[in-house]
C-alpha positions, 0 to 999 in steps of 0.5 A: 493432584492432591497439590491443586487441591490443598491450593484450592482449600487454601485459596478458598477463604481469600476468595470468601473474603475478597466476595464479602469485600466486594459486595460491600463495596459495591454497595458503597460505589453505588452512587459513584456509578450513578454519576458514571451512569450520568455522565457526571465523571468528575463526581464519579471519580471523587466519590471512587476515591472515597470508598477505595480510601476505606476499600484501599484494595477494592478491584471494583472501586479502582476499575470504576475511577479508572473508567471515570478517568479515562472519560474525563481524558486523563488517561495517565491517572486512569492507567495507575488505577486500572493497574490497580484493578488487575493487580487485585482482582487479575481475573476481571475481564473488564477491568483489563480491556478498559486498561488495554484501551486506556494504553492504546490511547496513550500510543502504548501498543505494546502493553496494550496487547497485552492486556487485551490478550488477556482480556479476550483469555479471560473472556474468549466470548466476550465480542468487543473485546477481542475486537478492541484487539484487532484494532490494536493489532492492526494499529501495531501493523500486525495484519496477518494476527488481526485477521485471524482475532477479526475471523475468530470474531465473526465466528462467535457472530456469524449473523452479523453483517457489520464483522462479515464487511470488515473482513472482507475490507480487512481480507482485501486490504491485504490483497486476498483478493481469492479468499475475500470474493469467497466472502463475499458469495457468502454474504450473497447467499447469506444475506441475499442479493441488496445493495451491500452484498453486490458492492462486495461482490463487484469488488471482489471479482475486481480484485480478482480480475474478473472485470466482466464479474464486476460489471454484472454485479455494479449493475445490479445495484442501481435497481436496488439503490441510486446513491452510492457513488463508490458504486460508479467508481468500482464499475468506472475501474471496471469498465476501463480494465476492460478498455471500455475507456469513454464507459469508464469515464461516463460512470467516473462522472455519475459517482461525481454527479452524486459526490462531487467531492469523490476523491477516487472519481476525480482521481480516476478520471486524471488518470484517464485524462493524464493518459490521454494527453489532458495533462493540466487537468489530469495532474489536478485529480492525480493530485487527489490521491492524498485524499482517498481511504489508503493514502490519508496517513501519508506525511503532512506536506507542510510548507506545501510548494504551490509554484511560486519562485523559489529563489532565495528558498530551500525545497524537499522533494518528499519521496512517494509511491514505488521505484519506477515511479521515484526514477520518473517524478525525476525527470522533474529535479533538473528544473527544480533544482536549478530554480531552489537556493537549495534542494533536498531530495528523499529517494528509496536507499536503492536510488541514492549512489544513482541519485546523488551521481545524476542530480549533483546539486541536490542533498539525497536523503535515502529514506527506508519506509514509506510510511514513516510518520515522521518528517526528515530533517536534512540538517539545514533549514526547508522553506517548502516542501512537495511530493515528488508525484506533485512535480510534474504538476508544475512542471509537465503541464503539456505534451511540449514541457516534457524534454527530449533528453538522452538520459538524466540519470547518470551510471558509475562509467567504471561499472558500465564498462566492468559489465561491458567487459563481462558482456562481451566474455558471453561471446558474439551477439546482441545483449539483451536484457530481459523481464517479465514479471511485474507489478504486485496483486494491487498493480494490476499484476495480472496484466503486467506478467508473462511466463517464459514459456511464452516469451519463447518466441521470442527469446529463440530469435538467433544472435541474442544472448539473453541477459536477466533483468527480473527481480525477486525469484525468478532461479527456477523459472529459468532454469525450466527454460534452459531445461525444455529448450536449453536457453540461457538468461544469464543471471548475475545477481550482484547487479539484479538484488540490491542497489540500483547503481549496478543495475543501471550499469549492466543495464548502459551496457546493454544493447537493448532491454525487453521488457514488461511494464515494471521499474526496470522500464523506467530505469532504462529509459532514465538513462537513454538506453532503448526498452521495448515493453510489452504494454497491456491493452489498458496499462498503467497510467504512465504509458498512455492509451495509444502510440507506441511510445511515451513522453517520459522517455523518448528511447522507449518503444511500446508493443501494446496488445489490441484484446486485454489478455492477448499477447501473440500479436505483441510476441511475433511483433517484438520477434520480427523486430528482434530478428531484424536487429539482430541480423542488422547487428551481425 
């Protein structure tokens, strides 16, 4: 305590001296401040520099000079003066905030975060300082930290509806849909039912798969306003999830009536067209994915391939979307390779060996980060680029364009033989792979996931040896099934949790795969192996709207729901078919 008192007494004269100096400088800075307020930033900077020549340790003069230079876009120079400002007065929160801003604009995100946090510590109640920190954290990929700071900001200003909306959008972007729903419900309670709060509620209900609730909230909105196309996009998506396809298309069309260039509406209508076999129109809508908000940071595809002759030219296929999509779109690769002088193909690293073997005339480039902003340099000249998902626009214009194949992916024959031996060591019986969970919170996981308990009627069919094809955490579920029913699902993690080439070898050695809609379906189909797929009433667009087959994979058979969420008829049908097949196998 005595030590602290002595330090205070020692610092007091320095503080008093700085206060006198600041009062003198403030008077001298009045003309510079006036010029700054009149947006005469060059004059303001020159005036500040004149004051600094007389008072070189003035935090105020350095701060204002830095702000003026920043306004002129001279960020490197502005940084020097702002650094000098915080060095002269470490407690000048505004200078730390402005330094953070300049660092952020210059791409120095790490240093920007340090300065921004210092400003927030000095002035925790200054909302704009904290919101700038949120922006820096978001751009640094620190989504959880950004959410925490945004939550604090909203607590400081509970009456600001824009912050509530921003918090809702952040939660939704992170897939935290139950939390987003609570925010939306709070917005309705605090602000009443209006077009904004009801839209948040509709979007939140859609996020938690309450499709009927989303429809009801959307239906209320036009009573307040009738000029928000995003309302009809959400309404269309909820109606589509309920199986009301015609109503969904009408809702999307209503959005287009309001905003003819709506990327979301055009995209979703395109998906309906693809699912209905209207491929020519559907692929045009599918191309709108690049204009949607969540995809605007995707790498530019330049120069793009427009479908004209590739004779004498090289092409690079750019990776996009998920693992299953990569495998599905790869059905177009043989045609592209045959047309181009040289073909480079990006892919998920887990597919690199499998793709290299399957497409030996192309150069396969493993790309770890699908969100990278850097373009691939394959070490050779690239004349045109095209995203993998854009290839069907040129090669799958009608149902007749889908080739009848017995597998375009080629597994390692030695590893396939190895797994066949492992399977035979299990004893007699049909060797069937099983996967029961698919998707993520962003890709309708609730429609693509079953429990092993729900599958018990299928798993209890006699004469079947079950092999796990489920990735991710599954040990507890498999052990629980064994404990409750005595049914064993053999799990070989070395074939599932690493390179997909090993998974392909195992799948190629199996008699059959039974799965929900997930990437293993694409792998099995692309290998030309038989798969039975448990399909929701409204599945992902790749599976179409009706019928027991899908054009991408001739060996894949679909068992579709008749009612959304009702799996019992699907499971019963698969049980009957499997029992017959197992009996024939003996």
